[in-house]
C-alpha positions as a Python dict, from the first residue, in 0.01 Angstrom:
ca = {
    (1, 'M'): (0, 0, 0),
    (2, 'A'): (-163, -12, 342),
    (3, 'C'): (23, -335, 410),
    (4, 'L'): (354, -175, 321),
    (5, 'S'): (285, 121, 548),
    (6, 'A'): (197, -111, 834),
    (7, 'V'): (517, -306, 782),
    (8, 'A'): (718, 18, 773),
    (9, 'V'): (568, 146, 1095),
    (10, 'A'): (613, -186, 1267),
    (11, 'A'): (978, -193, 1163),
    (12, 'L'): (1063, 147, 1314),
    (13, 'A'): (1155, -10, 1644),
    (14, 'G'): (1435, -196, 1470),
    (15, 'C'): (1580, 109, 1291),
    (16, 'A'): (1919, 259, 1367),
    (17, 'S'): (1896, 523, 1645),
    (18, 'Q'): (1972, 890, 1579),
    (19, 'G'): (2006, 972, 1948),
    (20, 'D'): (1938, 1316, 2092),
    (21, 'L'): (2121, 1518, 1826),
    (22, 'K'): (2019, 1878, 1762),
    (23, 'A'): (2164, 2211, 1650),
    (24, 'S'): (2365, 2413, 1901),
    (25, 'V'): (2362, 2761, 1736),
    (26, 'A'): (2039, 2963, 1746),
    (27, 'P'): (1955, 3243, 1500),
    (28, 'V'): (2028, 3587, 1638),
    (29, 'D'): (1743, 3806, 1757),
    (30, 'A'): (1733, 4035, 1456),
    (31, 'G'): (1530, 4299, 1639),
    (32, 'R'): (1812, 4341, 1890),
    (33, 'Y'): (2038, 4471, 1615),
    (34, 'G'): (1773, 4660, 1419),
    (35, 'L'): (1663, 4400, 1165),
    (36, 'L'): (1301, 4308, 1117),
    (37, 'E'): (1219, 3938, 1112),
    (38, 'T'): (1083, 3857, 764),
    (39, 'K'): (973, 3529, 618),
    (40, 'A'): (1145, 3433, 295),
    (41, 'E'): (876, 3377, 34),
    (42, 'G'): (1077, 3256, -262),
    (43, 'P'): (1289, 3393, -544),
    (44, 'Q'): (1002, 3606, -675),
    (45, 'S'): (1010, 3812, -352),
    (46, 'L'): (1359, 3938, -432),
    (47, 'V'): (1312, 4216, -685),
    (48, 'D'): (1592, 4405, -849),
    (49, 'S'): (1668, 4726, -662),
    (50, 'E'): (1622, 5057, -835),
    (51, 'A'): (1901, 5202, -1043),
    (52, 'W'): (2031, 5392, -743),
    (53, 'W'): (2329, 5527, -936),
    (54, 'A'): (2089, 5754, -1127),
    (55, 'R'): (2067, 5956, -804),
    (56, 'L'): (2418, 6085, -876),
    (57, 'G'): (2285, 6254, -1189),
    (58, 'D'): (2560, 6151, -1432),
    (59, 'P'): (2455, 5978, -1759),
    (60, 'A'): (2811, 5861, -1827),
    (61, 'L'): (2817, 5676, -1493),
    (62, 'T'): (2479, 5518, -1569),
    (63, 'A'): (2612, 5394, -1904),
    (64, 'L'): (2927, 5252, -1743),
    (65, 'I'): (2733, 5060, -1480),
    (66, 'G'): (2497, 4931, -1747),
    (67, 'E'): (2795, 4796, -1943),
    (68, 'A'): (2940, 4637, -1630),
    (69, 'L'): (2617, 4465, -1529),
    (70, 'S'): (2563, 4323, -1878),
    (71, 'A'): (2915, 4212, -1967),
    (72, 'H'): (3132, 4162, -1658),
    (73, 'P'): (3240, 3798, -1602),
    (74, 'D'): (3137, 3814, -1236),
    (75, 'M'): (2777, 3874, -1340),
    (76, 'Q'): (2793, 3595, -1596),
    (77, 'A'): (2928, 3359, -1329),
    (78, 'A'): (2653, 3461, -1087),
    (79, 'S'): (2389, 3392, -1353),
    (80, 'A'): (2543, 3050, -1420),
    (81, 'R'): (2539, 2965, -1048),
    (82, 'L'): (2173, 3065, -1031),
    (83, 'A'): (2089, 2846, -1333),
    (84, 'R'): (2270, 2555, -1171),
    (85, 'A'): (2077, 2598, -846),
    (86, 'Q'): (1746, 2618, -1033),
    (87, 'A'): (1833, 2300, -1220),
    (88, 'A'): (1896, 2130, -884),
    (89, 'V'): (1543, 2230, -777),
    (90, 'Q'): (1401, 2065, -1086),
    (91, 'T'): (1603, 1751, -1012),
    (92, 'R'): (1466, 1735, -657),
    (93, 'E'): (1110, 1790, -778),
    (94, 'A'): (1146, 1498, -1017),
    (95, 'A'): (1273, 1266, -742),
    (96, 'D'): (929, 1253, -580),
    (97, 'M'): (756, 1140, -900),
    (98, 'P'): (737, 793, -1057),
    (99, 'Q'): (1008, 725, -1313),
    (100, 'V'): (905, 542, -1632),
    (101, 'G'): (1128, 414, -1910),
    (102, 'A'): (1102, 199, -2222),
    (103, 'H'): (1325, -101, -2286),
    (104, 'A'): (1375, -292, -2609),
    (105, 'E'): (1619, -576, -2654),
    (106, 'V'): (1697, -836, -2922),
    (107, 'S'): (1944, -1122, -2869),
    (108, 'R'): (2063, -1421, -3072),
    (109, 'Q'): (2202, -1722, -2889),
    (110, 'R'): (2242, -2097, -2888),
    (111, 'Y'): (2071, -2265, -2595),
    (112, 'T'): (2251, -2551, -2429),
    (113, 'A'): (2111, -2896, -2482),
    (114, 'N'): (2195, -2992, -2124),
    (115, 'G'): (2023, -2710, -1938),
    (116, 'L'): (1676, -2627, -1810),
    (117, 'V'): (1542, -2522, -2149),
    (118, 'P'): (1365, -2815, -2322),
    (119, 'A'): (1373, -2915, -2686),
    (120, 'P'): (1325, -2801, -2954),
    (121, 'I'): (1483, -2483, -2815),
    (122, 'A'): (1767, -2671, -2646),
    (123, 'G'): (2066, -2726, -2868),
    (124, 'N'): (1959, -2472, -3134),
    (125, 'M'): (2007, -2104, -3223),
    (126, 'W'): (1714, -1877, -3138),
    (127, 'S'): (1637, -1506, -3140),
    (128, 'T'): (1486, -1354, -2828),
    (129, 'G'): (1296, -1026, -2821),
    (130, 'T'): (1186, -806, -2531),
    (131, 'L'): (972, -493, -2553),
    (132, 'Q'): (842, -344, -2227),
    (133, 'L'): (784, -41, -2005),
    (134, 'Q'): (965, -20, -1672),
    (135, 'G'): (869, 198, -1380),
    (136, 'Q'): (1006, 282, -1037),
    (137, 'W'): (863, 487, -753),
    (138, 'E'): (1031, 558, -423),
    (139, 'L'): (763, 632, -166),
    (140, 'D'): (844, 937, 44),
    (141, 'L'): (662, 827, 358),
    (142, 'F'): (900, 1005, 597),
    (143, 'G'): (958, 1332, 407),
    (144, 'R'): (1311, 1286, 274),
    (145, 'H'): (1225, 1408, -76),
    (146, 'G'): (1036, 1705, 65),
    (147, 'A'): (1329, 1801, 286),
    (148, 'E'): (1575, 1770, -3),
    (149, 'L'): (1346, 1985, -219),
    (150, 'R'): (1327, 2253, 52),
    (151, 'S'): (1705, 2251, 70),
    (152, 'A'): (1737, 2288, -308),
    (153, 'V'): (1483, 2572, -313),
    (154, 'G'): (1672, 2746, -32),
    (155, 'Q'): (1997, 2716, -225),
    (156, 'A'): (1829, 2854, -537),
    (157, 'R'): (1696, 3151, -339),
    (158, 'A'): (2041, 3206, -197),
    (159, 'A'): (2192, 3193, -547),
    (160, 'Q'): (1944, 3455, -666),
    (161, 'A'): (2030, 3673, -368),
    (162, 'D'): (2400, 3622, -443),
    (163, 'A'): (2340, 3743, -798),
    (164, 'Q'): (2169, 4055, -663),
    (165, 'A'): (2451, 4110, -414),
    (166, 'A'): (2700, 4080, -700),
    (167, 'R'): (2506, 4347, -892),
    (168, 'T'): (2512, 4578, -594),
    (169, 'L'): (2882, 4522, -530),
    (170, 'L'): (2984, 4567, -894),
    (171, 'S'): (2774, 4880, -944),
    (172, 'A'): (2913, 5028, -621),
    (173, 'N'): (3270, 4950, -728),
    (174, 'V'): (3214, 5120, -1063),
    (175, 'A'): (3058, 5424, -893),
    (176, 'R'): (3341, 5450, -642),
    (177, 'A'): (3606, 5424, -915),
    (178, 'Y'): (3415, 5691, -1108),
    (179, 'V'): (3410, 5921, -806),
    (180, 'Q'): (3781, 5856, -755),
    (181, 'L'): (3849, 5957, -1117),
    (182, 'A'): (3639, 6272, -1069),
    (183, 'R'): (3840, 6354, -755),
    (184, 'Q'): (4171, 6312, -938),
    (185, 'L'): (4055, 6531, -1227),
    (186, 'A'): (3939, 6797, -980),
    (187, 'Q'): (4273, 6778, -799),
    (188, 'R'): (4448, 6821, -1134),
    (189, 'E'): (4242, 7133, -1200),
    (190, 'V'): (4352, 7267, -861),
    (191, 'A'): (4715, 7186, -944),
    (192, 'V'): (4693, 7353, -1288),
    (193, 'R'): (4532, 7657, -1129),
    (194, 'S'): (4808, 7663, -868),
    (195, 'L'): (5074, 7637, -1139),
    (196, 'A'): (4928, 7937, -1322),
    (197, 'Q'): (4902, 8129, -996),
    (198, 'R'): (5263, 8052, -905),
    (199, 'D'): (5379, 8147, -1254),
    (200, 'E'): (5206, 8484, -1222),
    (201, 'L'): (5360, 8530, -880),
    (202, 'L'): (5704, 8445, -1019),
    (203, 'S'): (5661, 8713, -1289),
    (204, 'L'): (5580, 8965, -1016),
    (205, 'V'): (5890, 8861, -818),
    (206, 'R'): (6109, 8903, -1127),
    (207, 'Q'): (5971, 9254, -1180),
    (208, 'R'): (6043, 9344, -818),
    (209, 'V'): (6396, 9197, -839),
    (210, 'D'): (6464, 9395, -1157),
    (211, 'A'): (6343, 9705, -975),
    (212, 'G'): (6570, 9628, -679),
    (213, 'L'): (6277, 9577, -444),
    (214, 'D'): (6345, 9205, -381),
    (215, 'T'): (6651, 8983, -370),
    (216, 'N'): (6742, 8661, -548),
    (217, 'V'): (6624, 8469, -241),
    (218, 'E'): (6262, 8548, -324),
    (219, 'L'): (6333, 8474, -691),
    (220, 'R'): (6475, 8127, -617),
    (221, 'Q'): (6181, 8051, -387),
    (222, 'G'): (5937, 8142, -663),
    (223, 'E'): (6127, 7938, -923),
    (224, 'G'): (6137, 7628, -698),
    (225, 'A'): (5761, 7621, -663),
    (226, 'L'): (5701, 7559, -1036),
    (227, 'P'): (5870, 7217, -1082),
    (228, 'E'): (5709, 7094, -760),
    (229, 'T'): (5363, 7174, -896),
    (230, 'R'): (5444, 7023, -1237),
    (231, 'Q'): (5551, 6702, -1059),
    (232, 'Q'): (5217, 6692, -877),
    (233, 'I'): (5035, 6732, -1209),
    (234, 'E'): (5235, 6446, -1362),
    (235, 'A'): (5157, 6221, -1065),
    (236, 'L'): (4787, 6304, -1098),
    (237, 'D'): (4799, 6224, -1472),
    (238, 'E'): (4930, 5878, -1383),
    (239, 'Q'): (4652, 5821, -1128),
    (240, 'I'): (4390, 5944, -1377),
    (241, 'A'): (4511, 5698, -1641),
    (242, 'L'): (4505, 5410, -1392),
    (243, 'S'): (4152, 5500, -1280),
    (244, 'R'): (4033, 5504, -1640),
    (245, 'H'): (4191, 5162, -1689),
    (246, 'L'): (4008, 5035, -1380),
    (247, 'L'): (3674, 5163, -1507),
    (248, 'A'): (3735, 4997, -1843),
    (249, 'A'): (3809, 4666, -1670),
    (250, 'L'): (3506, 4693, -1440),
    (251, 'S'): (3278, 4762, -1736),
    (252, 'A'): (3442, 4487, -1946),
    (253, 'Q'): (3548, 4729, -2219),
    (254, 'P'): (3878, 4794, -2403),
    (255, 'M'): (4115, 5032, -2228),
    (256, 'A'): (4063, 5290, -2502),
    (257, 'A'): (3688, 5306, -2429),
    (258, 'T'): (3742, 5519, -2119),
    (259, 'A'): (4052, 5711, -2232),
    (260, 'Q'): (3858, 6036, -2267),
    (261, 'L'): (3627, 5987, -1970),
    (262, 'S'): (3626, 6308, -1765),
    (263, 'P'): (3362, 6319, -1491),
    (264, 'R'): (3308, 6645, -1304),
    (265, 'L'): (3306, 6609, -927),
    (266, 'A'): (3100, 6924, -881),
    (267, 'Q'): (2824, 6787, -1107),
    (268, 'L'): (2770, 6469, -907),
    (269, 'Q'): (2454, 6518, -703),
    (270, 'L'): (2473, 6477, -329),
    (271, 'D'): (2163, 6365, -139),
    (272, 'A'): (2128, 6465, 223),
    (273, 'L'): (2174, 6177, 465),
    (274, 'P'): (1875, 6073, 675),
    (275, 'A'): (1889, 6109, 1050),
    (276, 'E'): (1725, 5767, 1086),
    (277, 'V'): (1710, 5459, 867),
    (278, 'P'): (1407, 5227, 842),
    (279, 'V'): (1568, 4899, 944),
    (280, 'N'): (1353, 4690, 712),
    (281, 'L'): (1594, 4810, 442),
    (282, 'L'): (1868, 4614, 617),
    (283, 'A'): (1657, 4301, 597),
    (284, 'Q'): (1648, 4351, 218),
    (285, 'R'): (2025, 4334, 187),
    (286, 'A'): (2091, 4056, -61),
    (287, 'D'): (2390, 3914, 127),
    (288, 'V'): (2185, 3890, 448),
    (289, 'M'): (1899, 3724, 262),
    (290, 'A'): (2135, 3477, 95),
    (291, 'L'): (2283, 3366, 426),
    (292, 'R'): (1939, 3333, 582),
    (293, 'W'): (1820, 3113, 297),
    (294, 'R'): (2135, 2903, 324),
    (295, 'A'): (2065, 2855, 693),
    (296, 'E'): (1711, 2741, 608),
    (297, 'A'): (1850, 2508, 340),
    (298, 'A'): (2094, 2362, 594),
    (299, 'G'): (1801, 2297, 829),
    (300, 'A'): (1623, 2109, 551),
    (301, 'E'): (1938, 1899, 498),
    (302, 'V'): (1924, 1808, 866),
    (303, 'D'): (1564, 1696, 821),
    (304, 'A'): (1667, 1486, 523),
    (305, 'A'): (1950, 1328, 723),
    (306, 'R'): (1704, 1231, 997),
    (307, 'T'): (1484, 1045, 748),
    (308, 'L'): (1774, 814, 666),
    (309, 'F'): (1709, 642, 1000),
    (310, 'Y'): (1370, 525, 874),
    (311, 'P'): (1279, 255, 619),
    (312, 'N'): (1316, 319, 249),
    (313, 'I'): (1034, 177, 32),
    (314, 'N'): (1057, 129, -346),
    (315, 'I'): (810, -14, -594),
    (316, 'V'): (951, -144, -923),
    (317, 'G'): (719, -267, -1200),
    (318, 'F'): (732, -372, -1564),
    (319, 'L'): (482, -437, -1843),
    (320, 'G'): (557, -563, -2193),
    (321, 'F'): (632, -855, -2422),
    (322, 'N'): (900, -1123, -2425),
    (323, 'A'): (934, -1423, -2657),
    (324, 'I'): (1180, -1667, -2807),
    (325, 'G'): (1141, -1603, -3174),
    (326, 'L'): (1097, -1250, -3301),
    (327, 'D'): (778, -1340, -3491),
    (328, 'R'): (601, -1408, -3160),
    (329, 'V'): (713, -1101, -2959),
    (330, 'L'): (394, -898, -3014),
    (331, 'K'): (148, -1185, -2961),
    (332, 'S'): (-85, -1154, -2667),
    (333, 'S'): (51, -1477, -2524),
    (334, 'S'): (396, -1312, -2499),
    (335, 'Q'): (277, -1051, -2248),
    (336, 'Q'): (460, -1024, -1919),
    (337, 'Y'): (417, -792, -1622),
    (338, 'G'): (508, -777, -1259),
    (339, 'A'): (571, -557, -956),
    (340, 'T'): (838, -575, -689),
    (341, 'P'): (781, -381, -365),
    (342, 'A'): (1098, -352, -162),
    (343, 'I'): (1168, -218, 186),
    (344, 'D'): (1515, -145, 326),
    (345, 'L'): (1556, -121, 703),
    (346, 'P'): (1866, 51, 848),
    (347, 'L'): (1941, -176, 1145),
    (348, 'F'): (2313, -135, 1205),
    (349, 'D'): (2565, 76, 1013),
    (350, 'A'): (2843, 125, 1273),
    (351, 'G'): (2732, 487, 1334),
    (352, 'R'): (2748, 603, 971),
    (353, 'R'): (2404, 770, 975),
    (354, 'Q'): (2470, 930, 1310),
    (355, 'A'): (2796, 1072, 1176),
    (356, 'N'): (2614, 1203, 869),
    (357, 'L'): (2352, 1369, 1091),
    (358, 'K'): (2622, 1524, 1310),
    (359, 'G'): (2788, 1664, 1000),
    (360, 'R'): (2461, 1814, 874),
    (361, 'L'): (2393, 1968, 1215),
    (362, 'A'): (2743, 2119, 1215),
    (363, 'E'): (2678, 2265, 869),
    (364, 'Q'): (2351, 2411, 998),
    (365, 'D'): (2532, 2565, 1294),
    (366, 'M'): (2788, 2719, 1061),
    (367, 'A'): (2516, 2856, 832),
    (368, 'V'): (2322, 3007, 1124),
    (369, 'A'): (2643, 3156, 1267),
    (370, 'A'): (2723, 3309, 928),
    (371, 'Y'): (2374, 3460, 913),
    (372, 'N'): (2409, 3596, 1265),
    (373, 'G'): (2739, 3755, 1169),
    (374, 'S'): (2584, 3912, 858),
    (375, 'V'): (2309, 4071, 1069),
    (376, 'I'): (2561, 4228, 1306),
    (377, 'E'): (2787, 4338, 1020),
    (378, 'A'): (2494, 4491, 829),
    (379, 'V'): (2401, 4712, 1123),
    (380, 'H'): (2767, 4795, 1182),
    (381, 'D'): (2817, 4889, 815),
    (382, 'V'): (2515, 5120, 804),
    (383, 'A'): (2604, 5280, 1137),
    (384, 'D'): (2960, 5350, 1016),
    (385, 'Q'): (2845, 5496, 685),
    (386, 'L'): (2582, 5711, 855),
    (387, 'T'): (2826, 5840, 1117),
    (388, 'S'): (3100, 5912, 863),
    (389, 'G'): (2858, 6080, 624),
    (390, 'Q'): (2717, 6312, 888),
    (391, 'S'): (3069, 6401, 1000),
    (392, 'I'): (3187, 6465, 642),
    (393, 'D'): (2890, 6694, 582),
    (394, 'R'): (2982, 6899, 888),
    (395, 'Q'): (3347, 6905, 780),
    (396, 'L'): (3243, 7032, 436),
    (397, 'Q'): (3056, 7322, 591),
    (398, 'E'): (3353, 7420, 808),
    (399, 'Q'): (3601, 7370, 522),
    (400, 'S'): (3395, 7598, 297),
    (401, 'L'): (3418, 7875, 557),
    (402, 'A'): (3791, 7814, 604),
    (403, 'Q'): (3858, 7824, 228),
    (404, 'R'): (3680, 8155, 186),
    (405, 'A'): (3888, 8298, 470),
    (406, 'T'): (4220, 8172, 328),
    (407, 'E'): (4135, 8299, -23),
    (408, 'S'): (4059, 8640, 122),
    (409, 'A'): (4381, 8636, 329),
    (410, 'Y'): (4584, 8545, 20),
    (411, 'D'): (4433, 8830, -183),
    (412, 'L'): (4516, 9077, 96),
    (413, 'A'): (4873, 8945, 134),
    (414, 'L'): (4930, 8967, -244),
    (415, 'Q'): (4796, 9324, -256),
    (416, 'R'): (5020, 9428, 32),
    (417, 'Y'): (5320, 9262, -134),
    (418, 'R'): (5254, 9443, -463),
    (419, 'A'): (5230, 9769, -274),
    (420, 'G'): (5554, 9697, -89),
    (421, 'L'): (5376, 9683, 246),
    (422, 'G'): (5429, 9315, 324),
    (423, 'P'): (5705, 9052, 291),
    (424, 'Y'): (5705, 8774, 29),
    (425, 'L'): (5708, 8513, 307),
    (426, 'T'): (5356, 8622, 405),
    (427, 'V'): (5240, 8567, 49),
    (428, 'L'): (5392, 8216, 42),
    (429, 'S'): (5231, 8126, 371),
    (430, 'A'): (4890, 8250, 256),
    (431, 'E'): (4930, 8069, -76),
    (432, 'S'): (5012, 7740, 99),
    (433, 'A'): (4699, 7773, 312),
    (434, 'V'): (4488, 7838, 1),
    (435, 'L'): (4627, 7535, -183),
    (436, 'N'): (4573, 7311, 118),
    (437, 'Q'): (4211, 7424, 149),
    (438, 'R'): (4147, 7372, -222),
    (439, 'R'): (4283, 7017, -206),
    (440, 'L'): (4093, 6948, 115),
    (441, 'G'): (3771, 7077, -40),
    (442, 'V'): (3807, 6841, -335),
    (443, 'D'): (3888, 6546, -110),
    (444, 'L'): (3595, 6614, 123),
    (445, 'R'): (3352, 6652, -166),
    (446, 'A'): (3477, 6322, -314),
    (447, 'R'): (3450, 6154, 25),
    (448, 'A'): (3094, 6279, 62),
    (449, 'V'): (2988, 6134, -274),
    (450, 'D'): (3176, 5811, -205),
    (451, 'N'): (3004, 5792, 132),
    (452, 'R'): (2661, 5813, -33),
    (453, 'V'): (2761, 5523, -257),
    (454, 'G'): (2883, 5327, 46),
    (455, 'F'): (2565, 5410, 235),
    (456, 'I'): (2345, 5280, -46),
    (457, 'K'): (2563, 4969, -75),
    (458, 'A'): (2528, 4911, 300),
    (459, 'L'): (2149, 4922, 255),
    (460, 'G'): (2169, 4663, -23),
    (461, 'G'): (2122, 4907, -312),
    (462, 'H'): (1828, 5096, -164),
    (463, 'W'): (1779, 5453, -45),
    (464, 'P'): (1524, 5545, 223),
    (465, 'A'): (1250, 5689, 0),
    (466, 'S'): (1093, 5891, 280),
    (467, 'T'): (1418, 6076, 345),
    (468, 'A'): (1529, 6142, -12),
    (469, 'L'): (1448, 6513, 12),
    (470, 'A'): (1580, 6568, 364),
    (471, 'V'): (1800, 6866, 439),
    (472, 'P'): (2114, 6854, 656),
    (473, 'G'): (2020, 6847, 1023),
    (474, 'A'): (1650, 6784, 965),
    (475, 'V'): (1469, 6484, 1108),
    (476, 'P'): (1297, 6307, 817),
    (477, 'T'): (937, 6194, 820),
    (478, 'T'): (878, 5819, 795),
    (479, 'T'): (578, 5594, 834),
    (480, 'N'): (783, 5317, 999),
    (481, 'T'): (801, 5457, 1350),
    (482, 'S'): (849, 5122, 1520),
    (483, 'A'): (1162, 5011, 1340),
    (484, 'K'): (1441, 5261, 1289),
    (485, 'L'): (1815, 5261, 1322),
    (486, 'S'): (1918, 5590, 1474),
    (487, 'L'): (2252, 5723, 1589),
    (488, 'N'): (2104, 6019, 1776),
}
C-alpha cells in the first residue's frame, strides 16, 4: 500500500492539468438583506413547521389541509423525490467500501489436441469447475468518493427542504382558496340582504305611487334594481361553486365532498401583524434552505471533478477453487488466489477533464446565483406582505368608520323619504354608498386574512412567536434584538 501511494504521488507531475479554474459567483452576504448565516446540519435539522393554519381557528380548514397534505399527488411526488435522493446517498456511501461477490461456474468442453494443454486432457471432453470469491476496492486517496457523498447528501437535504416547501405551498393554497370561498359567501349574504332591502324599498315606492306621492319614474327605478341584484347573486353562486371545486381538487377529494362547505369569514381569526420580524425565520424558509444545500452540493461536485485529474487506484482480488474435473474442484490442491493492483494516470485527454470541471463550476455558479436570488426574494416577499398587511389593517379601521356613517345616512334618508321630507334620489344615493361599503368591508376582511396566510407563507410556514399576541400599532417584545427586519 505504501508503495502504491508513493507511485501515485510520484506520478502527479505527469497528470493532466486543471489550470486555474475557480467559481466566479460568490454567495450573497445574507446579513445585508436580513438573513442570518446558518450552517446546514443535515436533514434532521429541518423539522416540520407547526400547523400554522390552526391559528385561523376553523376546524373545517384544518381538516381540508390535512386531506391535502396526505393525499395530493404533489406531496406524493415530493416524497418520491426525497426517497430517490436518500437512495443516492446510500449508493455513494457504498462506493467507498470494498465490493465482494461470489462466482460459480461449470463448463463442459473438448480441448484441442494441438494446443498448449497436454494429454490426457488434450483431445478429450472435460468438465471444468470454478468456485471463488471476488473483491474490488477503489482507493479514495484524493477524496473523490467523499466529495460525491457530500454532493449526494446535499441533494438529499435539498429534496427534504423541497418536500417541506411543497407542504407550505399546498397548505397556503388551500387556506387562500378557503378564504376566497368565505369572501364569496359573505358577498352573497350582502347581496341577499341588499335584495331584501331593495324589495322593501320597492314596496314603499308602490305605496307612495298608489297614494299619488310619487311617479312611475321612481317605481321603474325601484323595479330595475331587483334584477341587477339577482344577477349579482347568480354570479356569486357560480364563483362559490368553482371555489368549492378548487378546494376539492386541492384536497384530492371528489367534487361532492366540498359541495356544502360554507366557511364564515367573520369567524376566521385575525392575528395582529408584528412591527418587526426576527430574520432568522427567513433563514428557515424551506425554499431558501433547499437552494443553499444545492449550492453546497454543486461545490462538492466541483471537488469531485478536480479529483479526476489525479490517479485512480483499484485493487482487484480473488480467492477460490478451480479444477478440470468436477470431482477435484474442492480439493486443497485446486485452490487459487491472486491480487491485481492497478493505477490509471490521466496524462492527456484533449481537454475533456478541463471541460468537465468548467461545466461543474458553471453549475456551481448557477446554484449560488439561485440561492442569492432566493435570499433577496425572501426579504422582498416578507417586506411586501408586512407592508400590505399593515396598510389593510388601517384601511379596515377607516372603512368601519365609513360604513357606520353611510348606514346612519341611509337610515336618515329613508326616514325623511317616508315622511315626505326628502326625494327618492337621496335614498338611492345613500343606498348605493351603503352597498359599496358593505362589499368593501367584506373584501378588506378577506384581504386581511389572506394577507396573514401570505405572511406566514413568506416566513416558510412560521409565525413570530414573540409577537403572536401583539396589538395593532404596538411594538412587540423579542429576545432577538440584533437581527430584525423592520419597515419602520
